[in-house]
N, C-alpha and C positions, 0 to 999 in steps of 0.2 A: 385451542388456547396452549397447551403445552410444546407444539410446534413452534408457535410465536415466542416463547421463552426459550427455546432450544435454538431458535434462529437470531435471537437476540445476543444469546451467549455466544455463539459462532462470531457474529459481526463483530462484537465487543473485542473479543480474542484477536481476531486477523486484523481489525484497525490497531490494538496495541501493537503486534508485531508489524506490521506495515508502516506506521510513524515512527517504532525504534530503529528499523531498518533505514529510512529515510535520513533522520536525525544523524546517521553513524555515517551514513555516505561521504566521502571526502571528495569525491569527484561533481558534487553537486554543488552548486553557487546557494546562496542564503534565497536568493528568489526561485529558484528551482524546487527547492525543498519545500517552498511555502506553495508553490504550486502543485506539487506531487501531494500534500494535505489537503489542499483546497478540493483536489480530483477526488479524494478519497471521500470527503464531505457531501460533494456534488453528485458523484457518481461513481459510488463504490465497487459497484459491480463491474464495471469498465475500468477503473483504475486499477486493481488487482491482478488482473491478467495481464494488462498493458506494462505494469511495471515489471511483474515475475519475467515477463519475457526479454524487456530491455535488460534485468540482471542478469538472465541466462546470456546473453549474448555478451554482455562486459565482462563476465567469467570466462567465458570460452574464449574470448578475443575476435570475436566475430566484427 
């Protein structure tokens, strides 16, 4: 029971950070932002690492 509550808190925290970062990204068009948020809602475990890798590559200029 407590594990589920902890997982829910982590999910909500990561979701808020993820959505805030997507909305602040000026390089994404509106449809791109909507697609990332939809990916978060549909497949969060897949969307977080993919977006993180994408952001690292953008910051490093790869």
